[in-house]
ROPATI-788713 format. One record per residue (C-alpha): residue in one letter; x, y, z; residue number from 1. Coordinates in steps of 0.25 Angstrom, whole numbers, plus 5000, padded with zeros to 4 digits. Each point is the difference from the previous one (the first is absolute). Layout:
<recs>
REC  rest    c1    c2    c3   nr
REC     a     X     Y     Z  NUM
...
</recs>
This chain:
<recs>
REC  rest    c1    c2    c3   nr
REC     m  5531  5686  5392    1
REC     q  5004  5013  5009    2
REC     a  4997  5013  4992    3
REC     i  5012  5006  4993    4
REC     d  5009  5008  5010    5
REC     w  5012  5004  4990    6
REC     i  4988  5009  4991    7
REC     r  4999  5015  5007    8
REC     p  4989  5008  4997    9
REC     l  5007  5009  4993   10
REC     g  5007  4991  4992   11
REC     r  4989  4993  4997   12
REC     s  4996  5013  4993   13
REC     l  5011  5001  4992   14
REC     m  5001  4986  4995   15
REC     v  4984  5001  4996   16
REC     s  5005  5015  4992   17
REC     a  5010  4993  4994   18
REC     l  4993  4988  4994   19
REC     a  4989  5012  4996   20
REC     l  5010  5008  4993   21
REC     v  5008  4987  4994   22
REC     s  4987  4992  4996   23
REC     g  4989  5011  4998   24
REC     l  4991  4992  5010   25
REC     a  4992  5002  5012   26
REC     v  5006  4989  5009   27
REC     a  4993  4999  5015   28
REC     t  5009  4999  5013   29
REC     a  4998  4987  5007   30
REC     q  4994  4999  5011   31
REC     e  5005  5007  5013   32
REC     t  5007  4992  5011   33
REC     q  4991  4994  5008   34
REC     q  4998  5005  5014   35
REC     p  4997  4988  5011   36
REC     a  4984  4999  5004   37
REC     p  4998  5007  5013   38
REC     q  4997  4990  5012   39
REC     q  4987  4993  5000   40
REC     p  4992  5009  5012   41
REC     a  4999  4990  5012   42
REC     a  4983  5004  4997   43
REC     q  5001  4995  4987   44
REC     q  5007  4986  5005   45
REC     k  4992  4987  4999   46
REC     p  4995  4997  5015   47
REC     q  5004  4988  5008   48
REC     g  4991  4988  4998   49
REC     q  4993  5005  4988   50
REC     g  4997  4990  4991   51
REC     e  5007  4997  4987   52
REC     d  5001  5009  4987   53
REC     i  5002  4991  4993   54
REC     e  4993  4986  4998   55
REC     t  5002  4988  4992   56
REC     a  4993  4987  4999   57
REC     a  5013  4992  4997   58
REC     a  5012  5004  5007   59
REC     g  5013  4994  4997   60
REC     d  4997  4998  4987   61
REC     r  5006  5006  4988   62
REC     a  4987  5002  4993   63
REC     s  4993  5007  5010   64
REC     r  4991  5011  4998   65
REC     l  4999  5012  5010   66
REC     t  4991  5012  5004   67
REC     l  5005  5011  5006   68
REC     r  4992  5011  5008   69
REC     l  5012  5009  5002   70
REC     k  4999  5015  5003   71
REC     d  5013  5006  5004   72
REC     r  5010  4990  5002   73
REC     d  5014  4999  5000   74
REC     l  5006  4995  4988   75
REC     r  5010  4989  5006   76
REC     d  4989  4994  5011   77
REC     v  4991  4998  4985   78
REC     v  5011  4993  4994   79
REC     a  5004  4991  5012   80
REC     s  4984  4996  5001   81
REC     i  4999  4996  4985   82
REC     r  5013  4993  5002   83
REC     k  4996  4993  5010   84
REC     k  4986  4996  4994   85
REC     a  5005  4996  4987   86
REC     s  5012  4992  5006   87
REC     v  5011  5007  4989   88
REC     n  5012  5007  5000   89
REC     i  4998  5017  5001   90
REC     i  5012  5010  5002   91
REC     m  4999  5015  5002   92
REC     e  5011  5010  4996   93
REC     p  5003  5007  5013   94
REC     g  4997  5014  5002   95
REC     i  4985  4999  4993   96
REC     e  4990  5006  5011   97
REC     a  4985  5001  4994   98
REC     t  4986  4996  5003   99
REC     v  4989  4996  4993  100
REC     s  4985  5000  5000  101
REC     i  4993  4988  4989  102
REC     d  4988  4993  5002  103
REC     l  5001  4986  4990  104
REC     a  4992  4989  5001  105
REC     d  5005  4986  4996  106
REC     v  5012  5003  4991  107
REC     h  5012  4992  4999  108
REC     w  5011  5003  5009  109
REC     r  5009  5005  4990  110
REC     q  4989  5009  4994  111
REC     a  4999  5004  5014  112
REC     l  5015  5004  5002  113
REC     e  5001  5008  4987  114
REC     l  4989  5007  5001  115
REC     v  5005  5003  5014  116
REC     a  5013  5004  4998  117
REC     e  4996  5008  4988  118
REC     q  4991  5009  5009  119
REC     a  5013  5003  5007  120
REC     e  5007  5002  4987  121
REC     c  5008  4988  5001  122
REC     v  5002  4988  4993  123
REC     v  5001  4985  5000  124
REC     t  5012  4994  4993  125
REC     e  5005  4984  5001  126
REC     l  5013  4996  5001  127
REC     d  5006  4986  4999  128
REC     g  4992  4989  5007  129
REC     g  4989  5006  5000  130
REC     v  5001  5011  5011  131
REC     l  4992  5012  4998  132
REC     k  5006  5013  5004  133
REC     v  4991  5014  5001  134
REC     e  5009  5012  4996  135
REC     k  4997  5015  4998  136
REC     p  5008  5003  4986  137
REC     p  5002  5015  4997  138
REC     r  4990  5004  4990  139
REC     c  4999  5008  4988  140
REC     t  4993  5011  4992  141
REC     f  5004  5002  4985  142
REC     a  4995  5006  4988  143
REC     f  5008  4998  4990  144
REC     e  4999  5003  4984  145
REC     n  5009  4993  4989  146
REC     a  5010  4999  5011  147
REC     d  5013  4989  4996  148
REC     i  4997  4987  5008  149
REC     g  5016  5000  5006  150
REC     m  4997  5013  5007  151
REC     v  4986  4996  5005  152
REC     i  5007  4986  5006  153
REC     d  5011  5009  5005  154
REC     t  4990  5010  5008  155
REC     i  4992  4987  5005  156
REC     a  5016  4995  5005  157
REC     k  5003  5014  5007  158
REC     i  4988  5001  5007  159
REC     s  4999  4986  5005  160
REC     g  5013  4998  5003  161
REC     a  4999  4986  4992  162
REC     n  5012  4995  4992  163
REC     i  4996  5000  4986  164
REC     a  5008  4995  4986  165
REC     t  4995  5004  4986  166
REC     a  5004  4993  4989  167
REC     p  5005  5008  4988  168
REC     e  4988  4995  4991  169
REC     v  4990  5005  5010  170
REC     k  4997  5013  4992  171
REC     g  4988  5009  4998  172
REC     q  4989  5010  5004  173
REC     i  4989  4998  5008  174
REC     s  4989  5008  5008  175
REC     l  4998  4998  5013  176
REC     r  4988  5004  5009  177
REC     l  5000  4996  5014  178
REC     k  4997  5003  5014  179
REC     n  5002  4995  5013  180
REC     i  5006  4987  4995  181
REC     p  5011  4991  5005  182
REC     w  5013  5002  4994  183
REC     r  5001  4983  4996  184
REC     d  4987  5003  4994  185
REC     t  5003  5013  4992  186
REC     l  5012  4992  4996  187
REC     d  4993  4988  4993  188
REC     a  4991  5009  4994  189
REC     a  5009  5007  4993  190
REC     v  5010  4989  4995  191
REC     k  4988  4992  4996  192
REC     t  4994  5009  4990  193
REC     l  5010  5002  4992  194
REC     g  5003  4984  5000  195
REC     f  5011  4998  5009  196
REC     a  4999  4992  5011  197
REC     v  5007  5000  5017  198
REC     v  5009  4988  5003  199
REC     e  5003  5000  5016  200
REC     d  5015  4997  5003  201
REC     r  5004  4998  5015  202
REC     g  4994  5014  5003  203
REC     i  5004  5006  4985  204
REC     l  4989  5004  4993  205
REC     r  5004  4999  4983  206
REC     v  4992  5006  4990  207
REC     v  5002  4992  4988  208
REC     p  4993  4997  4984  209
REC     p  4993  4986  4999  210
REC     s  5010  4995  4991  211
REC     k  5011  4999  5011  212
REC     i  4992  4994  5009  213
REC     q  5003  4986  4997  214
REC     q  5013  5004  5005  215
REC     d  4996  5001  5014  216
REC     l  4992  4985  5000  217
REC     v  5003  4997  5015  218
REC     f  4997  4985  5004  219
REC     e  4995  4997  5013  220
REC     a  4993  4986  5007  221
REC     i  4988  5002  5009  222
REC     p  4997  4991  5011  223
REC     l  4985  4996  5002  224
REC     r  4996  4996  5013  225
REC     y  4985  4997  5000  226
REC     v  4997  4997  4985  227
REC     r  5002  4986  4993  228
REC     p  4996  4995  4988  229
REC     s  4986  4991  5002  230
REC     s  5003  4987  5007  231
REC     q  4998  4986  4993  232
REC     y  4994  4994  5011  233
REC     v  4986  5005  5000  234
REC     p  4988  4995  5010  235
REC     f  4986  4996  4993  236
REC     l  4988  4995  5005  237
REC     q  4993  4987  4991  238
REC     s  4984  5004  5000  239
REC     e  4991  4998  4988  240
REC     y  4993  5015  5004  241
REC     v  5014  5006  5000  242
REC     q  5009  5001  4987  243
REC     n  5015  4999  5001  244
REC     r  5005  5010  4991  245
REC     q  5014  4997  5004  246
REC     a  4999  4985  4996  247
REC     n  4997  5005  4985  248
REC     m  5013  5007  5000  249
REC     q  5012  4995  4994  250
REC     m  5012  4996  5010  251
REC     q  5013  5009  4997  252
REC     q  5012  4995  4995  253
REC     r  5011  4997  5007  254
REC     g  5007  5015  5002  255
REC     q  4990  5007  4995  256
REC     v  4994  5010  5010  257
REC     e  4986  5008  5000  258
REC     f  5004  5013  5005  259
REC     t  4990  5010  4998  260
REC     l  5007  5012  5005  261
REC     l  5012  4997  4992  262
REC     e  4991  5001  4986  263
REC     s  4997  5013  5005  264
REC     l  5014  5005  5004  265
REC     q  5004  4996  4987  266
REC     r  4991  5010  4993  267
REC     m  5007  5011  5007  268
REC     i  5014  4997  4994  269
REC     t  5005  5009  4989  270
REC     p  4999  4992  4988  271
REC     e  5012  4997  4993  272
REC     l  5008  5004  5012  273
REC     g  4997  4995  5014  274
REC     s  4999  4986  5004  275
REC     l  4992  4993  5012  276
REC     d  5003  4986  5005  277
REC     y  4995  4992  5012  278
REC     d  5007  4991  5009  279
REC     n  4991  4989  5007  280
REC     v  5008  4995  5008  281
REC     q  5007  5012  5006  282
REC     n  4985  5006  4998  283
REC     v  5008  5014  4993  284
REC     l  4996  5008  4989  285
REC     l  5012  5003  4992  286
REC     i  4998  5016  4992  287
REC     k  5009  5005  4989  288
REC     d  4994  5015  4996  289
REC     t  5001  5014  5002  290
REC     r  5001  5006  5013  291
REC     p  4984  5005  5001  292
REC     v  4995  4987  4993  293
REC     v  5009  4992  5012  294
REC     d  4992  5010  5011  295
REC     e  4987  4998  4993  296
REC     i  5001  4987  5002  297
REC     k  5006  5001  5014  298
REC     r  4988  5008  5004  299
REC     i  4990  4992  4993  300
REC     v  5007  4986  5009  301
REC     s  5001  5007  5013  302
REC     q  4984  5002  5000  303
REC     i  4997  4987  4997  304
REC     d  5011  4992  5007  305
REC     i  4993  5001  5013  306
REC     e  4998  4992  5013  307
REC     p  4987  4992  4996  308
REC     a  4989  4999  5010  309
REC     q  4996  4988  5005  310
REC     i  4986  4994  5005  311
REC     y  4996  4993  5010  312
REC     l  4987  4992  4996  313
REC     d  4992  4995  5011  314
REC     v  4989  4988  4994  315
REC     r  4989  4995  5008  316
REC     f  4993  4989  4992  317
REC     v  4990  4995  5007  318
REC     t  4988  4990  4997  319
REC     t  4987  4997  5012  320
REC     t  4990  4990  4998  321
REC     n  4986  5000  5008  322
REC     e  4993  4989  5002  323
REC     d  4985  4999  5006  324
REC     v  4993  4989  5001  325
REC     l  4986  4997  5007  326
REC     d  4995  4984  5002  327
REC     i  4987  4999  5005  328
REC     g  4989  4988  5001  329
REC     i  5000  4984  5001  330
REC     s  5009  4995  4994  331
REC     p  4999  4983  4997  332
REC     g  5012  4998  4996  333
REC     g  5010  4999  4988  334
REC     n  4991  4989  4995  335
REC     g  4987  5004  5006  336
REC     y  4990  4990  5006  337
REC     t  5003  4986  4994  338
REC     a  4991  4986  5003  339
REC     r  5007  4989  4998  340
REC     l  4995  4985  4998  341
REC     g  5012  4990  5005  342
REC     l  4998  4984  4998  343
REC     g  5006  4991  5011  344
REC     q  5002  4984  5003  345
REC     i  4990  4993  5009  346
REC     p  5005  4986  5006  347
REC     t  4991  4989  4999  348
REC     k  4999  4987  5007  349
REC     l  4994  4987  4994  350
REC     p  4992  4993  5007  351
REC     f  4996  5014  5007  352
REC     d  4988  5003  5010  353
REC     l  4989  5007  4997  354
REC     g  4997  5011  5007  355
REC     a  4986  5006  5003  356
REC     g  4995  4997  4987  357
REC     g  5000  5014  4992  358
REC     w  5006  5002  4986  359
REC     d  5013  5004  5008  360
REC     d  5004  4985  5003  361
REC     n  5000  4997  4984  362
REC     l  5012  5010  5000  363
REC     i  5007  4999  5012  364
REC     a  5005  4990  5006  365
REC     n  5000  4999  5017  366
REC     d  5007  4989  5009  367
REC     g  4996  5007  5013  368
REC     g  4986  4994  5002  369
REC     t  4993  5011  4999  370
REC     g  4997  5011  4987  371
REC     p  5005  5013  4998  372
REC     f  4988  5009  5002  373
REC     v  4992  4999  5012  374
REC     d  4987  4991  5001  375
REC     p  4987  4999  4995  376
REC     l  4995  5008  5013  377
REC     g  5010  5012  4998  378
REC     n  5007  4997  5013  379
REC     q  5014  5002  4998  380
REC     s  5009  4989  5009  381
REC     a  5014  5000  5002  382
REC     d  5002  4988  4992  383
REC     v  4996  5008  4988  384
REC     t  5012  5002  4991  385
REC     i  5003  5010  4988  386
REC     p  5009  4996  4989  387
REC     n  5012  5009  4997  388
REC     v  5000  4996  4984  389
REC     i  4989  5005  4993  390
REC     y  4996  5000  4985  391
REC     g  5001  5016  4999  392
REC     a  4995  5012  5005  393
REC     l  5000  5015  4998  394
REC     d  5012  5007  5006  395
REC     f  5001  5013  5004  396
REC     t  5014  4999  5010  397
REC     q  5008  5008  4991  398
REC     v  4990  5013  4996  399
REC     t  5006  5012  5008  400
REC     a  4991  5012  4999  401
REC     t  5008  5011  5007  402
REC     l  4996  5015  5003  403
REC     r  5008  5008  4993  404
REC     l  5002  5016  5005  405
REC     l  5014  5005  4994  406
REC     k  5005  5014  4997  407
REC     k  5014  5000  4996  408
REC     d  5009  5012  4996  409
REC     a  5013  4997  4994  410
REC     r  5010  5011  4998  411
REC     s  5014  4999  4994  412
REC     e  5010  5009  4996  413
REC     i  5012  4998  4990  414
REC     t  5009  5011  5001  415
REC     q  5014  5002  4991  416
REC     a  5009  5014  5005  417
REC     p  5013  4998  4990  418
REC     k  5007  5014  5001  419
REC     i  5010  5003  4989  420
REC     v  5009  5011  4998  421
REC     a  5001  5007  4984  422
REC     l  5010  5011  4994  423
REC     d  4992  5010  4993  424
REC     h  4996  4997  4983  425
REC     q  5006  4985  5004  426
REC     p  4991  4987  5001  427
REC     a  4998  4992  5009  428
REC     t  4994  4986  5007  429
REC     i  4998  4991  5011  430
REC     f  4996  4987  5000  431
REC     v  4996  4990  5013  432
REC     g  4995  4986  4997  433
REC     e  5003  4987  4992  434
REC     a  5001  4993  4985  435
REC     v  4993  4987  5001  436
REC     r  5001  4991  4989  437
REC     y  4990  4990  4994  438
REC     a  5000  4988  4989  439
REC     q  4992  5000  4987  440
REC     s  4994  4986  4994  441
REC     r  5005  4997  4986  442
REC     v  4996  4986  4992  443
REC     e  5011  4992  4992  444
REC     q  5001  4988  4993  445
REC     g  5009  4989  5005  446
REC     q  5008  4990  4991  447
REC     a  4990  4989  5001  448
REC     g  4988  5010  4994  449
REC     g  4993  5002  5015  450
REC     l  4999  5014  5003  451
REC     l  5008  5006  5012  452
REC     l  4998  5010  5010  453
REC     a  5010  5009  5005  454
REC     l  5002  5012  5007  455
REC     e  5008  5013  4996  456
REC     e  5002  5015  5008  457
REC     g  4988  5008  4996  458
REC     d  5002  5011  4989  459
REC     d  4997  5011  5009  460
REC     s  5007  4993  5012  461
REC     p  5004  5005  5013  462
REC     v  4988  5010  5004  463
REC     n  5004  5012  5008  464
REC     v  4991  5002  5012  465
REC     g  5003  5009  5012  466
REC     f  4999  5016  4998  467
REC     q  5010  5008  4989  468
REC     l  4999  5016  5000  469
REC     l  5007  5008  4989  470
REC     a  4999  5015  5003  471
REC     t  5008  5010  4992  472
REC     p  5000  5014  5009  473
REC     h  5002  5013  4992  474
REC     v  5003  5012  5009  475
REC     v  4994  5012  4995  476
REC     p  5013  5010  5000  477
REC     g  5000  5010  5011  478
REC     t  4988  4995  5008  479
REC     d  4996  4989  5010  480
REC     k  4991  4993  4989  481
REC     v  5003  4986  4993  482
REC     i  4992  4995  4989  483
REC     l  5000  4986  5002  484
REC     e  4998  4988  4990  485
REC     v  4996  4989  5008  486
REC     i  4997  4986  4996  487
REC     p  4996  4991  5013  488
REC     q  4996  4984  4995  489
REC     r  4996  4989  5011  490
REC     t  4999  4987  4994  491
REC     a  4996  4987  5009  492
REC     l  4998  4985  4997  493
REC     t  4982  4999  5001  494
REC     g  4998  4986  4995  495
REC     t  4991  4990  5009  496
REC     g  5011  4988  5001  497
REC     s  5008  4998  5014  498
REC     a  5013  4998  5001  499
REC     s  5004  4986  4997  500
REC     a  5010  4990  4993  501
REC     v  4997  5006  4986  502
REC     s  4996  5015  5003  503
REC     p  5002  5010  5009  504
REC     a  4989  5007  5005  505
REC     g  4991  5011  4991  506
REC     f  5002  4990  4987  507
REC     d  4989  4994  4994  508
REC     v  5003  4984  4998  509
REC     f  4994  4992  4986  510
REC     s  4999  4986  4996  511
REC     i  5005  4997  4988  512
REC     g  5001  4986  4992  513
REC     s  4992  4989  5002  514
REC     g  5001  4985  5001  515
REC     g  5014  4995  5004  516
REC     q  5005  5015  4996  517
REC     e  4993  5009  5011  518
REC     g  5008  5011  5007  519
REC     t  4996  5015  5005  520
REC     i  5005  5013  4998  521
REC     a  5001  5011  5008  522
REC     l  4998  5014  4993  523
REC     p  5002  5013  5009  524
REC     r  4988  5009  5000  525
REC     v  5005  5014  5005  526
REC     g  4993  5013  5004  527
REC     s  5007  5012  4996  528
REC     s  4996  5016  5004  529
REC     t  5009  5011  4994  530
REC     i  4997  5015  4999  531
REC     a  5009  5010  4988  532
REC     t  4998  5015  5005  533
REC     k  5007  5012  5001  534
REC     l  5001  5009  5012  535
REC     l  5003  5015  5004  536
REC     l  5003  4999  5015  537
REC     r  5007  5009  5009  538
REC     s  5012  4994  5009  539
REC     g  4993  4995  5012  540
REC     q  4987  4998  4995  541
REC     t  4992  4988  4996  542
REC     a  4990  4995  4990  543
REC     v  4991  4988  4999  544
REC     l  4999  4991  4990  545
REC     g  4992  4989  4995  546
REC     g  4988  4999  5011  547
REC     l  4995  4988  4990  548
REC     v  4988  4994  5009  549
REC     s  4992  4987  4995  550
REC     e  4989  4996  5005  551
REC     t  4994  4985  5000  552
REC     q  4987  4995  5008  553
REC     t  4998  4986  5000  554
REC     e  4985  4995  5007  555
REC     t  4996  4984  5001  556
REC     e  4989  4993  5006  557
REC     i  5000  4986  5003  558
REC     k  4985  4993  5004  559
REC     l  4991  4988  4998  560
REC     p  4989  4997  4991  561
REC     l  4987  5005  5003  562
REC     l  5004  5000  5013  563
REC     g  5009  5012  4997  564
REC     d  4989  5007  4995  565
REC     i  4991  5002  5010  566
REC     p  4997  5014  5005  567
REC     v  5006  5001  5014  568
REC     i  5002  4987  5001  569
REC     g  5008  4999  4989  570
REC     y  5011  5007  5008  571
REC     l  5003  4986  5009  572
REC     f  5004  4994  4987  573
REC     k  5009  5009  4994  574
REC     n  5012  5006  5000  575
REC     r  5004  5015  4994  576
REC     q  5017  5005  4998  577
REC     t  5002  5015  4995  578
REC     q  5014  5002  4997  579
REC     d  5005  5015  4996  580
REC     v  5015  5001  4997  581
REC     k  5007  5015  4996  582
REC     s  5015  4999  4998  583
REC     n  5006  5016  4997  584
REC     l  5013  5001  4992  585
REC     i  5005  5014  5005  586
REC     v  5015  5005  4997  587
REC     f  5007  5011  5008  588
REC     i  5011  5007  4995  589
REC     t  5009  5013  5006  590
REC     p  5012  5005  4994  591
REC     n  5011  5006  5008  592
REC     l  5011  5011  4994  593
REC     i  5015  4997  5006  594
REC     r  5010  5013  4997  595
REC     s  5010  4998  5011  596
REC     a  5004  4991  5010  597
REC     e  4990  5006  5011  598
REC     d  4989  4994  4992  599
REC     t  5005  4988  4999  600
REC     k  5001  5001  5015  601
REC     r  4986  5003  5001  602
REC     q  4995  4988  4993  603
REC     f  5008  4991  5006  604
REC     e  4996  5004  5013  605
REC     e  4984  4999  4995  606
REC     a  5003  4987  4995  607
REC     l  5005  4994  5013  608
REC     r  4987  5008  5007  609
REC     e  4990  4993  4992  610
REC     r  5007  4987  5003  611
REC     m  5000  5001  5014  612
REC     q  4986  5002  5000  613
REC     d  4998  4990  4993  614
REC     f  5008  4991  5010  615
REC     g  4992  5005  5011  616
REC     r  4987  4997  4993  617
REC     e  5005  4986  4998  618
REC     k  5004  5000  5014  619
REC     d  4987  5003  5006  620
REC     a  4993  4990  4991  621
REC     v  5007  4990  5006  622
REC     f  5003  5003  5014  623
REC     g  4989  5011  5002  624
REC     k  5000  5014  5004  625
REC     d  5004  4998  5015  626
REC     r  5013  4993  4997  627
</recs>
């Protein structure tokens, strides 16, 4: 408030003297009328282009924490900067001119504002709607000894120029010594010392005893914007390695509301006097109590009911496999060297002509007049014939000896990149995959007494295969840090069976029954990778999870018995294969805080840029980089 103009120095002296004569008290005068502070010299003004004197890691957040490095800075510039950094409504009383010098590190913006205002002999008051006002009220320096409370209140009213009404029941003696204290704090200290209360109504302050507060009950409806009761729909993730506590909680009855804020505010209500109700349809608090209690509840609600931050989670789930195969040596094929003896049919003719008289003539008939072999003298002539049917032979025509020199290096990468936006303190989940149903067998006894084989859906059917991410972010107030509870899970079918009419790929197929009751059944084999952890990250910082590396080495040798064991020469009769398979699981997660429309636009542009880069790589892989 402006200083009191109607008090002249002479009048003030007479008033103080009169009070001293009547009550025998020593009363110090109020603070002199404030003179406007001189303009800040140009040399002390902040040069253009100099860095910010007020810094924060969470600009635009109502929980911002500030670092101030101020020297001879104009109070209005400091308040304007705090207003922008914390995104709050702050107004200043006209006519306030002051400079401040202060050095603070990592303090809440409200505390910083009050400290800056106190250095300029100002106070911060809160108006309706959460608007803060910086004002410079008159200050009092009092020294009362056993003074009547009515006279003290009247003196404060004259100094401050406030409208104060005192109830007849307000009586008593008080001793009060205060120095350079704002008049409102002086009034509260005086009346509360004797157990009275100050009730403000439309700019009029009334000092009343507690017994009359009941007649000052007010009823107000406080709408809530962002704070709401817990939702009945809660994201969850099923895993043998993660306990779902939400599943063990009982479902709420119809009409029942679980609202922690409501339970906390009910403890502030005056017992047997006030009441507090909640309308879950309109999301409104209904309060009936004294004005001080209602104002205090409104102040607490304004601090809690603020716009929550959003967190954009960029997750990359990468599974890589590297397979190295070395195959070297002489391979005789899958069945090795084979010696085969086969029996055939030999045509005969009776009577038949003898040949050269050898033992062959007893076995092989010939109607050409000559024997099957050369003559006894070893001469080979044109009329010698060789039969095409014989009793047996050693057949090596099916033997394949292959020289194998093979080096195989195969790499595969499976990348899943889900992206999700979650509210502060609210769990969120995303699942990409499918549900696979499967059957199980059951043996029943038929009407004729025989056993029947029946199929039904499995107890654990369906099996969800794919990728799921469950995350709950918690923004550290006043910073750009996020405490992130994250559970990524990947499940896949890893059975040996291929796709068929009986089962999809990834199932294991078993034969059941016997005789005429034979059948097959397919059961899923599921491979799962799950990580459950808590992280502390800055906005835009990437954490690497997982790193689970598995390595499998297999060595296979194929050789001929005895021959493959001969030194040096044995390499011509054996083949050796070495296989090395490495698999790696890595999860990359990056949280990004979204506090404004500019942050949303920046995240969209970043996602679009990444997608264009992926499209460019795909185009180059198909058409080449020159296209």
